[in-house]
C-alpha positions as CSV (number, residue, x, y, z in Angstrom):
1,M,55.5,128.5,143.6
2,K,55.4,129.0,147.2
3,I,52.6,127.5,149.4
4,N,51.0,129.8,151.9
5,P,51.5,128.4,155.4
6,K,47.9,129.4,156.3
7,Y,46.6,126.6,154.1
8,L,49.1,124.1,155.5
9,N,48.0,124.8,159.1
10,F,44.4,124.1,158.0
11,F,45.4,120.6,156.8
12,K,47.5,119.9,159.9
13,N,44.4,120.2,162.1
14,K,43.6,116.7,163.4
15,Y,39.8,117.2,163.0
16,V,40.2,118.2,159.4
17,L,42.4,115.3,158.6
18,S,40.1,112.8,160.4
19,G,37.1,114.3,158.6
20,L,38.8,114.0,155.2
21,A,39.8,110.4,156.0
22,F,36.2,109.6,157.0
23,I,34.8,111.1,153.8
24,L,37.3,109.3,151.7
25,L,36.4,106.0,153.5
26,L,32.7,106.6,152.8
27,L,33.3,107.3,149.2
28,I,35.5,104.3,148.5
29,S,34.7,101.4,150.9
30,E,31.0,101.5,151.6
31,R,28.2,99.6,150.0
32,N,27.0,102.8,148.3
33,S,30.4,104.0,147.1
34,I,31.0,106.0,144.0
35,F,32.2,102.9,142.1
36,D,29.1,101.0,143.1
37,Q,26.8,103.9,142.1
38,L,28.4,104.0,138.7
39,E,27.8,100.3,138.2
40,Y,24.2,100.7,139.4
41,S,23.7,103.5,136.9
42,K,25.1,101.3,134.1
43,N,22.8,98.5,135.0
44,L,19.8,100.8,135.1
45,K,20.5,102.0,131.6
46,E,20.8,98.4,130.3
47,T,17.6,97.5,132.1
48,K,15.8,100.4,130.6
49,A,17.0,99.5,127.1
50,K,15.8,95.9,127.6
51,Y,12.4,97.2,128.9
52,Q,12.0,99.3,125.7
53,Y,12.9,96.3,123.5
54,Y,10.4,94.0,125.2
55,Q,7.7,96.7,125.0
56,Q,8.2,96.9,121.3
57,E,8.2,93.1,121.0
58,I,4.9,92.9,123.0
59,A,3.4,95.5,120.6
60,K,4.4,93.4,117.6
61,V,3.0,90.2,119.1
62,K,-0.3,91.9,120.0
63,K,-0.6,93.2,116.4
64,E,0.1,89.7,115.0
65,K,-2.4,88.3,117.4
66,E,-5.1,90.7,116.3
67,E,-4.4,89.9,112.6
68,L,-4.5,86.2,113.3
69,F,-7.6,86.0,115.3
70,G,-9.4,88.8,113.5
71,N,-10.2,86.8,110.4
72,K,-11.0,83.1,110.1
73,K,-9.1,82.8,106.8
74,N,-5.9,84.0,108.5
75,L,-6.4,81.6,111.3
76,E,-6.8,78.7,108.9
77,K,-3.7,79.8,106.9
78,F,-1.7,80.0,110.1
79,A,-2.8,76.5,111.2
80,R,-2.0,75.0,107.8
81,E,1.5,76.6,107.5
82,K,2.7,76.4,111.0
83,Y,1.2,73.2,112.3
84,L,0.6,71.4,109.0
85,M,-3.1,70.9,109.8
86,K,-5.5,69.9,107.1
87,A,-9.2,69.7,106.4
88,D,-11.0,66.3,106.8
89,N,-11.4,65.8,103.1
90,E,-7.9,66.5,101.9
91,D,-4.4,64.9,102.1
92,V,-1.2,66.8,102.9
93,F,2.2,65.7,101.6
94,V,5.3,67.0,103.3
95,M,8.5,66.8,101.2
96,I,11.9,66.8,102.8
97,E,15.1,67.2,100.9
98,E,17.7,64.6,101.6
99,K,21.3,65.8,102.0
100,K,23.8,64.0,99.8
């Protein structure tokens, strides 16, 4: 395969060579290089995924909150189970298994 000398003359021009070198320098070594842009894109995708996860968790917590504070019986059940609270006229016994 023979290369046409017209094309070689184009790349021998000092302005074309300096322009190509400048573009290459901008693509590789600057703060906004291609490599940095790929990393930023990856970080953006991860952040969007985290955002979606936290939005779903917020919706779950809001739903649980509405269930809990919507009914006095549910609130009492939650207090008894989670914080081991009791009414004034009753005793609560907590049993813990001993490991042998």
